[in-house]
C-alpha positions in Angstrom: -12.9 13.7 15.6 -16.5 12.7 16.5 -17.4 12.6 12.8 -15.2 9.5 12.5 -17.8 7.4 14.5 -19.0 4.6 12.3 -16.7 5.8 9.5 -13.4 4.1 10.0 -14.8 0.6 10.3 -16.5 0.8 7.0 -14.7 -1.2 4.3 -13.1 0.8 1.5 -15.0 -1.1 -1.3 -18.4 -0.2 0.4 -17.3 3.4 0.5 -15.9 3.5 -3.0 -19.1 2.2 -4.6 -21.4 4.8 -3.1 -22.4 8.0 -5.0 -22.0 10.1 -1.8 -19.5 8.3 0.1 -18.3 8.2 3.7 -14.8 8.0 2.1 -15.3 11.5 0.8 -16.2 12.5 4.4 -13.0 10.9 5.6 -11.0 12.9 3.0 -12.9 16.0 4.1 -11.3 15.5 7.5 -7.9 16.1 6.1 -6.7 19.5 7.2 -3.1 19.9 6.1 -0.6 18.9 3.5 3.1 19.2 3.0 3.3 21.2 -0.2 6.0 23.2 -2.0 8.3 23.0 1.0 6.0 23.5 3.9 2.9 22.4 5.8 -0.1 24.3 4.6 -3.9 24.1 4.9 -5.1 21.4 2.5 -7.1 24.0 0.5 -3.9 25.6 -0.5 -2.3 22.4 -1.8 -3.4 22.7 -5.5 -1.8 22.2 -8.9 -2.9 23.5 -12.3 -4.8 21.4 -14.9 -1.7 22.2 -17.0 0.5 20.2 -14.7 2.8 17.8 -16.5 2.2 14.9 -14.1 -1.5 15.3 -14.4 -1.4 15.2 -18.2 1.2 12.5 -18.7 1.4 10.4 -15.5 4.9 11.5 -14.7 4.8 11.1 -11.0 5.6 8.5 -8.4 4.1 7.9 -5.0 4.1 5.9 -1.8 1.4 4.5 0.5 2.3 4.5 4.1 0.1 3.4 7.0 -0.1 4.7 10.5 -1.7 2.5 13.2 -3.5 3.6 16.3 -2.6 1.8 19.5 -5.3 2.7 22.1 -3.4 1.0 25.0 -0.4 3.3 24.5 -2.5 6.2 23.3 -0.1 6.4 20.4 -0.1 6.5 16.6 2.7 4.4 15.0 3.9 4.9 11.4 5.0 1.5 10.0 8.4 1.2 8.2 8.3 4.8 7.2 12.0 5.2 6.4 11.9 2.2 4.0 8.9 3.7 2.2 10.7 7.0 1.7 13.8 5.2 0.5 11.7 3.5 -2.1 10.1 6.7 -3.1 13.6 8.2 -3.7 14.4 5.1 -5.8 11.2 5.8 -7.9 12.2 9.4 -8.4 15.6 8.2 -9.8 13.8 6.1 -12.3 11.8 9.2 -13.4 14.9 11.4 -13.6 13.9 13.6 -10.7 16.2 15.5 -8.4 14.6 15.3 -4.9 15.3 18.2 -2.6 14.9 16.1 0.6 16.5 13.1 2.2 14.4 10.1 3.3 14.9 11.1 6.9 13.7 14.7 6.2 10.6 13.3 4.6 10.0 11.2 7.7 10.3 14.3 9.9 7.8 16.2 7.7 5.4 13.3 7.9 5.5 13.1 11.7 4.8 16.8 12.0 2.0 16.6 9.5 0.3 13.7 11.5 0.8 15.6 14.7 -1.1 18.6 13.3 -3.9 16.3 12.1 -4.2 14.8 15.6 -5.5 11.4 14.4 -6.6 8.9 17.1 -7.4 6.2 14.5 -5.6 4.4 11.7 -4.5 6.6 8.9 -3.0 6.4 5.4 -0.2 8.7 4.2 0.2 9.6 0.5 3.6 11.1 -0.5 3.6 12.1 -4.2 6.6 13.3 -6.3 5.7 14.8 -9.6 6.9 16.7 -12.6 5.6 20.2 -11.9 6.0 22.2 -15.1 2.9 23.5 -16.8 3.9 22.5 -20.2 2.9 20.3 -23.2 5.3 17.7 -24.3 6.0 14.0 -23.4 9.4 13.7 -21.8 11.2 13.2 -18.5 14.3 15.4 -19.0 14.5 19.2 -18.5 11.5 19.4 -16.2 11.1 20.6 -12.6 9.7 18.4 -9.9 8.0 18.8 -6.6 6.7 16.7 -3.7 3.6 16.7 -1.6 2.4 14.6 1.4 -1.1 14.3 2.7 -3.0 11.9 4.9 -6.5 10.5 5.6 -8.2 8.3 8.2 -8.2 4.9 6.7 -9.0 1.2 7.5 -9.8 -1.6 5.1 -9.0 -1.8 1.3 -10.7 -5.1 0.6 -14.1 -5.9 2.2 -13.6 -9.6 2.6 -10.3 -9.7 4.4 -10.8 -13.2 5.7 -12.0 -14.7 2.4 -11.5 -12.7 -0.8 -12.9 -14.2 -4.0 -10.6 -13.5 -7.0 -10.4 -14.2 -10.7 -7.6 -14.0 -13.2 -7.6 -10.8 -15.2 -7.7 -10.6 -19.0 -5.2 -7.7 -18.6 -1.5 -8.3 -18.3 0.8 -6.6 -15.9 3.1 -4.0 -17.5 6.7 -5.3 -17.7 9.9 -3.7 -16.5 10.7 -3.0 -20.1 7.5 -0.9 -20.5 6.8 0.9 -17.2 9.0 -0.4 -14.4 6.9 -1.9 -11.6 9.9 -1.5 -9.3 8.8 2.2 -9.1 5.4 3.3 -8.0 4.9 5.4 -11.1 1.5 7.1 -11.3 0.8 6.5 -15.0 1.4 2.7 -14.5 -1.5 2.5 -12.2 -4.0 2.8 -15.0 -3.0 -0.8 -15.6 -4.1 -1.6 -12.0 -7.3 0.4 -12.5 -8.2 -1.7 -15.6 -7.5 -4.9 -13.6 -9.5 -3.8 -10.5 -12.5 -2.5 -12.3 -12.8 -5.7 -14.4 -12.6 -7.8 -11.3 -15.3 -5.9 -9.5 -17.6 -5.8 -12.5 -17.2 -9.6 -12.8 -18.3 -10.1 -9.3 -14.9 -10.6 -7.6 -13.3 -8.9 -4.7 -9.9 -8.7 -6.4 -7.9 -10.1 -9.3 -4.8 -12.1 -10.0 -2.6 -10.9 -12.9 -0.2 -12.7 -15.3 2.9 -11.1 -16.8 3.9 -11.2 -20.4 5.5 -14.6 -19.8 2.3 -16.2 -18.5 3.3 -16.4 -14.8 1.3 -15.0 -11.9 2.9 -11.8 -10.6 0.5 -9.8 -8.4 -3.0 -8.7 -7.7 -4.3 -5.4 -9.1 -2.0 -3.6 -6.7 -0.8 -6.2 -4.1 1.9 -8.8 -3.7 0.8 -12.4 -3.5 1.8 -15.6 -1.6 0.6 -19.1 -1.7 1.2 -22.1 0.6 2.0 -25.5 -0.8 3.6 -28.4 1.0 4.3 -26.4 4.1 6.3 -23.7 2.2 5.4 -20.2 1.3 5.8 -19.4 -2.4 5.9 -15.9 -3.9 7.1 -14.6 -7.3 10.6 -13.2 -7.5 11.2 -9.5 -8.2 12.2 -10.4 -11.8 8.6 -11.4 -12.5 7.5 -7.7 -12.9 6.4 -7.2 -9.3 6.7 -4.3 -6.9 9.5 -4.8 -4.4 7.0 -4.7 -1.6 7.9 -3.5 1.9 5.0 -5.5 3.3 6.2 -8.5 1.2 9.6 -8.3 2.9 7.9 -7.9 6.3 5.8 -11.0 5.7 8.9 -13.1 4.7 10.8 -12.0 7.8 7.8 -12.7 10.1 7.1 -16.1 8.5 10.8 -17.1 9.0 11.3 -15.7 12.5 8.0 -16.3 14.1 6.3 -19.2 12.2 9.3 -21.1 11.1 8.3 -20.9 7.4 10.9 -20.2 4.7 9.7 -18.5 1.5 10.6 -19.8 -1.9 10.8 -17.1 -4.6 10.0 -18.7 -7.9 7.7 -18.3 -10.9 4.1 -19.3 -10.2 1.8 -20.9 -12.8 -1.9 -20.0 -12.9 -3.3 -23.4 -11.8 -1.1 -23.5 -8.7 -3.6 -21.2 -7.1 -6.3 -23.8 -7.9 -4.4 -26.5 -5.9 -2.8 -24.3 -3.2 -3.4 -25.1 0.4 -3.7 -21.4 1.3 -3.1 -18.1 -0.4 -3.1 -14.4 0.4 -2.5 -10.8 -0.7 -0.3 -8.4 1.1 0.6 -4.8 0.8 0.4 -1.5 2.6 -3.1 -0.8 1.5 -4.5 -4.3 1.5 -2.4 -5.4 4.6 -2.9 -9.2 4.8 -6.0 -10.6 3.0 -6.8 -14.3 2.7 -7.7 -15.6 -0.8 -10.3 -18.4 -0.4 -11.7 -18.7 -3.9 -9.9 -18.4 -7.3 -11.8 -18.6 -10.6 -14.8 -20.0 -8.8 -12.6 -22.8 -7.3 -12.1 -23.1 -3.5 -8.5 -22.4 -2.4 -7.8 -25.1 0.2 -11.1 -25.7 2.0 -12.6 -22.4 0.9 -11.9 -20.7 4.3 -9.0 -18.8 5.7 -6.4 -21.3 6.7 -4.3 -21.5 9.9 -1.1 -20.0 8.4 -2.8 -17.0 6.9 -4.8 -16.5 10.1 -1.6 -16.7 12.2 0.1 -14.3 9.8 -2.7 -11.8 10.0 -2.6 -11.8 13.8 1.2 -11.5 13.8 1.2 -8.7 11.3 -1.4 -6.5 13.1 0.4 -6.9 16.4 3.6 -5.9 14.7 2.3 -2.8 13.0 0.6 -1.5 16.2 3.9 -1.8 18.1 2.8 -4.6 20.3 5.9 -6.8 19.6 9.1 -5.5 21.1 11.2 -7.4 18.6 9.8 -5.3 15.7 9.2 -2.1 17.6 12.0 -0.4 15.6 9.7 -0.6 12.5 7.1 1.6 14.3 7.7 5.4 14.5 5.7 7.1 17.2 3.9 10.3 16.1 3.0 11.9 19.4 5.6 13.2 21.8 4.7 12.1 25.3 6.1 13.8 28.4 8.0 11.4 30.7 8.2 11.9 34.4 11.2 11.0 36.5 11.2 9.9 40.1 13.7 11.4 42.5 
């Protein structure tokens, strides 16, 4: 793991924009995958260019984070069961017939991470997909399969304490087009349009409107703003992902910060006059929004509520708060000694 030195602390966007990236080096460190029913060397986890999901976007995925706690010498996977429950929900939308339960997928993931031996933060990517090698757009009468792989991983957005964002010219796909309730692979082309436009326009990220003109998400993140001492976030009916991190934030805000969350439609200009705002998600974690459409959000710096939430969130995911320890699944089996 010596090759990880200097790699894990490099922001994702810096890696992504390089022709020969350290991110590729991180991916090269991946040794194993769960593929076609077992854990195999990553080189064996291959699909054909004729694969249905590759051609038509007929797959669904999850993003799961594992966090290294150096004090305990332990890697914790955060809310893994909930992620796999959501994956199975996505497979139902795509008319798949999963072979495994959510708990079995958790067990496969823990074994996979043990074999990798990470002593750093990592990202886990489960993917369910239509596996036939066939031409023809449909969901029915097709086989499906599932894979899981992982990679050392840290930041998704470079400016975590002060992201500059702009509203996208692209709209979020609606539930009547491609349901955002499921993490469907083909739908993320919409996210790719949004993200690339934002970066090419000089922003760190984007905010997106739905077809009714309300703010729903970032390119691939849930959103919150603070006005008048209350957190506000779009409801699930506004074409958003039912985010696991979103639910975590709402619970932490209520239980630890005494802040209730109001779920209601949000207009574009509310971000211009918000006291604070932030993104959240498995990949992005908690990222402060300090500028929107070239206007300062609040005083243009990360505010006290977002700062407190970031601190609380990172303590939670690393298993440092006993109250939320049940959300953190330990990877490595430690021997215990008994006295007597």
